[in-house]
C-alpha positions as CSV (number, residue, x, y, z in Angstrom):
1,M,8.4,9.0,44.4
2,A,10.5,11.4,46.6
3,F,7.4,12.8,48.3
4,S,5.6,9.6,48.5
5,L,4.7,8.2,52.0
6,N,3.3,5.0,50.8
7,A,4.4,3.0,47.8
8,D,1.6,0.5,47.9
9,A,-0.6,2.5,45.6
10,Q,0.5,0.8,42.4
11,F,-1.2,-0.9,39.5
12,R,-1.8,-4.7,39.6
13,E,-0.6,-6.9,36.8
14,E,-4.2,-7.7,36.1
15,A,-4.7,-4.2,34.9
16,F,-3.2,-5.2,31.5
17,T,-5.7,-8.1,31.1
18,Q,-8.9,-7.0,32.8
19,T,-11.6,-5.3,30.9
20,Y,-13.8,-2.5,32.3
21,N,-16.4,-2.3,29.6
22,E,-20.1,-2.5,30.5
23,P,-21.7,-5.8,29.4
24,N,-24.0,-4.0,27.1
25,D,-21.2,-2.1,25.4
26,T,-20.8,-2.9,21.7
27,T,-17.0,-3.0,22.1
28,F,-17.2,-5.5,24.9
29,S,-17.3,-8.6,22.6
30,K,-14.9,-7.2,20.0
31,D,-11.6,-5.6,19.9
32,T,-10.9,-2.4,18.2
33,S,-9.0,-4.3,15.4
34,D,-11.6,-6.3,13.6
35,K,-11.3,-8.6,10.6
36,M,-9.5,-6.8,7.7
37,F,-11.8,-8.5,5.2
38,S,-15.1,-10.3,5.4
39,F,-17.2,-11.9,2.6
40,Q,-20.3,-11.5,4.7
41,E,-19.7,-7.8,5.1
42,L,-18.8,-7.4,1.4
43,F,-21.9,-9.1,-0.1
44,G,-24.1,-7.7,2.6
45,G,-23.0,-4.2,1.6
46,V,-23.4,-5.0,-2.1
47,A,-27.0,-6.2,-1.4
48,H,-27.6,-3.0,0.6
49,K,-28.4,-5.0,3.7
50,R,-25.6,-3.6,5.9
51,D,-22.9,-1.1,5.9
52,V,-19.5,-2.0,4.4
53,R,-16.1,-0.4,4.9
54,I,-14.3,1.2,2.0
55,G,-11.3,-1.1,2.4
56,T,-13.6,-4.3,2.1
57,L,-15.3,-2.8,-0.9
58,F,-12.1,-1.9,-2.5
59,A,-10.6,-5.4,-2.0
60,G,-13.7,-7.0,-3.4
61,S,-13.7,-4.6,-6.5
62,L,-10.1,-5.6,-7.2
63,V,-11.3,-9.2,-7.8
64,L,-14.7,-8.4,-9.2
65,P,-14.9,-5.0,-10.9
66,G,-18.3,-3.3,-10.5
67,L,-19.1,-4.3,-7.0
68,S,-18.4,-0.8,-5.8
69,Q,-20.8,0.6,-8.5
70,I,-23.5,-1.7,-7.4
71,H,-23.0,-0.6,-3.8
72,N,-23.2,3.1,-4.9
73,R,-26.3,2.2,-6.9
74,D,-24.6,3.3,-10.2
75,Y,-26.0,0.4,-12.1
76,W,-25.7,2.2,-15.5
77,K,-21.9,2.2,-15.1
78,L,-21.7,-1.7,-15.3
79,P,-22.3,-2.0,-19.1
80,V,-19.8,0.7,-19.7
81,I,-17.1,-0.9,-17.6
82,Y,-17.6,-4.5,-18.8
83,G,-18.3,-3.4,-22.3
84,G,-15.2,-1.3,-22.5
85,M,-12.9,-3.9,-20.9
86,G,-14.4,-6.7,-22.9
87,A,-14.1,-4.9,-26.3
88,C,-10.5,-3.7,-25.5
89,A,-9.4,-7.1,-24.2
90,G,-11.1,-9.0,-27.1
91,F,-9.7,-6.9,-30.0
92,G,-6.4,-6.7,-28.2
93,G,-6.1,-10.4,-28.0
94,Y,-7.1,-10.7,-31.7
95,Y,-4.4,-8.4,-32.9
96,L,-1.7,-10.0,-30.7
97,H,-2.7,-13.4,-32.1
98,Q,-2.4,-12.0,-35.6
99,Y,1.2,-10.8,-34.7
100,K,2.1,-14.3,-33.4
101,L,0.8,-15.9,-36.5
102,S,2.8,-13.5,-38.8
103,R,6.0,-14.1,-36.7
104,R,5.6,-17.9,-37.0
105,G,5.1,-17.6,-40.7
106,Y,8.2,-15.4,-41.1
107,E,10.3,-17.8,-39.0
108,A,9.1,-20.8,-41.1
109,A,9.9,-19.0,-44.4
110,L,13.3,-18.0,-43.0
111,A,14.0,-21.6,-42.2
112,S,13.1,-22.8,-45.7
113,I,15.8,-20.6,-47.4
114,P,18.6,-22.7,-48.7
115,E,22.0,-22.1,-46.9
116,G,24.2,-19.6,-48.6
117,A,21.3,-17.8,-50.3
118,F,21.3,-14.0,-49.9
119,D,19.1,-11.2,-50.9
120,V,16.0,-13.4,-50.8
121,E,12.8,-11.6,-49.9
122,I,10.9,-13.4,-47.1
123,Y,7.2,-13.5,-47.2
124,P,5.1,-13.0,-45.0
125,Q,6.6,-10.2,-43.0
126,I,6.2,-9.8,-39.3
127,D,3.1,-7.6,-38.6
128,Y,4.4,-5.2,-36.0
129,R,1.5,-2.9,-36.4
130,A,-0.8,-5.6,-35.1
131,K,1.5,-6.0,-32.1
132,N,1.3,-2.3,-31.3
133,T,-2.4,-2.1,-31.8
134,G,-3.0,-5.1,-29.5
135,T,-0.7,-3.8,-26.9
136,W,-2.4,-0.4,-26.7
137,L,-5.9,-2.1,-26.6
138,M,-4.7,-4.2,-23.6
139,V,-3.5,-1.0,-22.0
140,G,-6.9,0.5,-22.6
141,A,-8.6,-2.4,-20.8
142,G,-6.2,-1.9,-17.9
143,L,-7.1,1.8,-17.7
144,I,-10.8,1.1,-17.8
145,Y,-10.3,-1.4,-14.9
146,W,-8.3,1.2,-13.0
147,A,-11.0,3.9,-13.7
148,S,-13.7,1.6,-12.3
149,L,-11.8,1.3,-9.0
150,M,-11.3,5.0,-8.8
151,D,-14.9,5.8,-9.7
152,G,-16.2,3.3,-7.1
153,M,-14.1,4.8,-4.3
154,A,-14.9,8.4,-5.3
155,C,-18.6,7.9,-5.1
156,Y,-18.4,6.0,-1.8
157,K,-20.3,8.1,1.0
158,K,-19.7,11.6,-0.7
159,D,-21.2,13.3,2.4
160,I,-18.2,12.5,4.6
161,H,-15.1,14.6,4.0
162,P,-12.4,14.0,4.5
163,H,-12.9,10.3,4.6
164,P,-9.7,8.5,5.9
165,G,-10.5,5.3,4.0
166,R,-10.9,7.2,0.8
167,A,-7.7,9.0,1.3
168,T,-5.9,5.7,1.8
169,V,-7.4,4.0,-1.2
170,Y,-6.6,7.0,-3.4
171,S,-2.9,6.8,-2.4
172,I,-2.9,3.1,-3.1
173,I,-4.4,3.6,-6.5
174,L,-2.4,6.7,-7.5
175,P,0.5,7.9,-5.3
176,G,-0.1,11.5,-4.2
177,L,-3.8,11.5,-4.9
178,G,-4.5,11.0,-1.2
179,Q,-2.5,14.1,-0.4
180,A,-4.4,16.0,-3.0
181,Y,-7.6,14.8,-1.5
182,N,-6.5,16.1,1.9
183,G,-5.5,19.5,0.4
184,E,-1.8,18.9,1.1
185,Y,-0.5,19.5,-2.4
186,W,3.0,20.5,-1.3
187,K,3.7,16.9,-0.3
188,I,3.1,15.5,-3.8
189,P,6.4,16.6,-5.4
190,I,8.2,15.2,-2.3
191,Y,6.8,11.7,-2.6
192,W,6.9,11.6,-6.4
193,G,10.5,12.9,-6.3
194,G,11.4,10.1,-3.9
195,M,9.8,7.4,-6.1
196,I,11.3,8.8,-9.3
197,A,14.7,8.8,-7.7
198,S,14.3,5.3,-6.3
199,A,13.1,4.0,-9.7
200,H,16.0,5.7,-11.4
201,F,18.6,4.1,-9.2
202,L,16.7,0.8,-9.5
203,Y,17.1,0.9,-13.2
204,T,20.7,2.1,-13.2
205,N,21.8,-0.5,-10.7
206,D,19.9,-3.3,-12.5
207,V,21.6,-2.4,-15.8
208,N,25.1,-2.5,-14.2
209,Y,24.3,-5.7,-12.3
210,K,23.3,-7.5,-15.5
211,R,26.4,-6.1,-17.3
212,F,28.9,-7.4,-14.8
213,K,26.9,-10.6,-14.4
214,R,27.4,-11.2,-18.1
215,I,31.1,-10.3,-17.9
216,H,31.6,-12.7,-15.0
217,N,29.8,-15.5,-16.8
218,E,32.0,-15.0,-19.9
219,A,35.2,-14.9,-17.8
220,T,34.4,-18.1,-16.0
221,S,32.8,-20.2,-18.8
222,G,36.1,-21.8,-19.7
223,A,36.2,-20.2,-23.2
224,E,38.9,-17.8,-24.2
225,Y,38.2,-14.4,-22.6
226,T,40.2,-11.3,-23.5
227,G,38.0,-8.6,-21.8
228,P,39.6,-5.8,-19.8
229,V,37.7,-6.8,-16.6
230,S,38.8,-9.9,-14.7
231,G,36.3,-12.5,-13.4
232,E,37.0,-11.5,-9.8
233,T,36.5,-7.9,-10.4
234,A,33.2,-8.5,-12.4
235,K,32.0,-10.7,-9.5
236,Y,32.8,-7.9,-7.0
237,Y,30.8,-5.3,-9.0
238,R,28.1,-7.8,-9.8
239,D,27.4,-8.3,-6.0
240,V,27.7,-4.6,-5.3
241,Y,25.2,-3.5,-7.9
242,R,22.9,-6.4,-6.9
243,R,22.9,-5.1,-3.3
244,Y,22.3,-1.5,-4.5
245,R,19.4,-2.7,-6.7
246,D,17.8,-4.4,-3.7
247,Y,18.2,-1.3,-1.7
248,S,16.5,0.7,-4.4
249,I,13.6,-1.7,-4.3
250,V,13.3,-1.3,-0.7
251,A,13.5,2.6,-0.9
252,L,10.8,2.7,-3.6
253,A,8.4,0.4,-1.6
254,A,9.1,2.5,1.6
255,V,8.2,5.9,-0.2
256,Y,5.2,4.4,-1.6
257,L,4.0,2.9,1.8
258,L,4.9,6.2,3.5
259,Q,2.7,8.3,1.3
260,V,-0.3,5.8,1.9
261,I,0.2,6.1,5.7
262,D,0.6,9.8,5.5
263,A,-2.7,10.2,3.5
264,N,-4.5,8.0,6.1
265,V,-3.1,9.7,9.2
266,F,-3.7,13.3,8.1
267,A,-7.1,12.5,6.9
268,Y,-7.9,11.3,10.5
269,M,-6.2,14.4,12.0
270,H,-7.9,16.9,9.6
271,D,-10.1,18.3,12.4
272,F,-7.6,18.1,15.1
273,E,-6.5,21.5,16.3
274,V,-3.9,22.4,19.1
275,S,-4.8,25.5,21.0
276,E,-2.1,28.1,21.4
277,D,-2.8,28.0,25.2
278,I,-0.2,25.3,26.1
279,S,0.6,25.1,29.8
280,L,2.2,22.7,32.2
281,K,0.8,22.5,35.8
282,I,2.5,20.7,38.7
283,E,0.8,20.4,42.1
284,P,0.8,18.0,45.1
285,A,-1.8,15.2,44.9
286,V,-3.1,12.4,47.1
287,I,-3.4,9.2,45.3
288,A,-6.4,7.3,46.6
289,P,-6.4,3.6,45.4
290,D,-9.7,2.2,44.3
291,N,-10.1,-1.5,43.4
292,S,-12.3,-0.5,40.5
293,Y,-9.2,0.9,38.8
294,A,-7.2,-2.3,39.5
295,I,-5.0,-0.4,42.0
296,H,-3.5,-2.5,44.9
297,S,-5.3,-2.1,48.2
298,S,-3.5,-2.6,51.5
299,T,-4.1,-2.4,55.2
300,M,-3.2,0.4,57.7
301,T,0.3,1.7,57.0
302,R,2.9,3.0,59.4
303,S,2.1,6.6,58.4
304,G,-1.4,6.2,59.4
305,I,-2.7,6.9,55.9
306,E,-4.7,3.9,54.7
307,N,-4.6,3.0,51.0
308,N,-3.2,6.5,50.1
309,A,0.0,7.8,48.6
310,I,1.2,11.4,48.3
311,G,3.0,12.5,45.2
312,L,2.9,15.1,42.4
313,K,0.3,15.6,39.7
314,I,1.4,16.8,36.3
315,G,-1.1,18.3,34.0
316,L,-0.5,19.3,30.4
317,R,-3.1,21.5,28.8
318,F,-3.2,22.0,25.1
């Protein structure tokens, strides 16, 4: 600005709203940020009639497992996925139902015992083995569902490496897997350490919050309370630990989100290299306004230089 002889060479306000794309350009009618999810794109990709983004395919597979296997033409995996999930969920539901029946029978038998009777054997007993078996079978069904998502994303366009979408989905499914996919194994302990620390503080603060909440309720219930902690003190610590618990939730979510973003960004930047020849060059320059670049045009100026401005050009080479 100090060397400028004419300050009329400036950008118009329309420069932020005008478009300079050619009419036949494919990006002319659409912005760079398209729809995040499209059923037309999803089912068109599953039918092998059009290309589908990995994010759209992943979202569809969350609701209907097996869509990614159909898109990848791995049809033989569908009976394995649905057979395994159906068997585990079916038997798990059966065993959990047996546990509930045994518990109801036990409670009914316990209620039928006369008051004052002791050392009476109650039959039937609660079937805890059925509960454990049913729980583990349900966990198995969840693991098969998780494995179907992982398999579908791993087989998506294997010829592209690294694939930013695959790295992102990997980190969503399993934190740290996106970093392993990008070859940045040293980041995994950092993110896992942050999540484990956040989960630890979340558990600790939640336990203390519930403890002081119980003490405060007992102290203010109107019944005789002889505890060492007063109601006001319990209320203060209850609010403190509740706030710390909320902070722990935010920290856990932030670390999880950060590792997802990290996997996506570094997959995009995998082939980006910065040359060691970094130089800064400053030289005089004549700014020649041109209406095609939305630069303001004016008439003859007092300096005799029409539509021009003299300034400095800064070039950074890397």
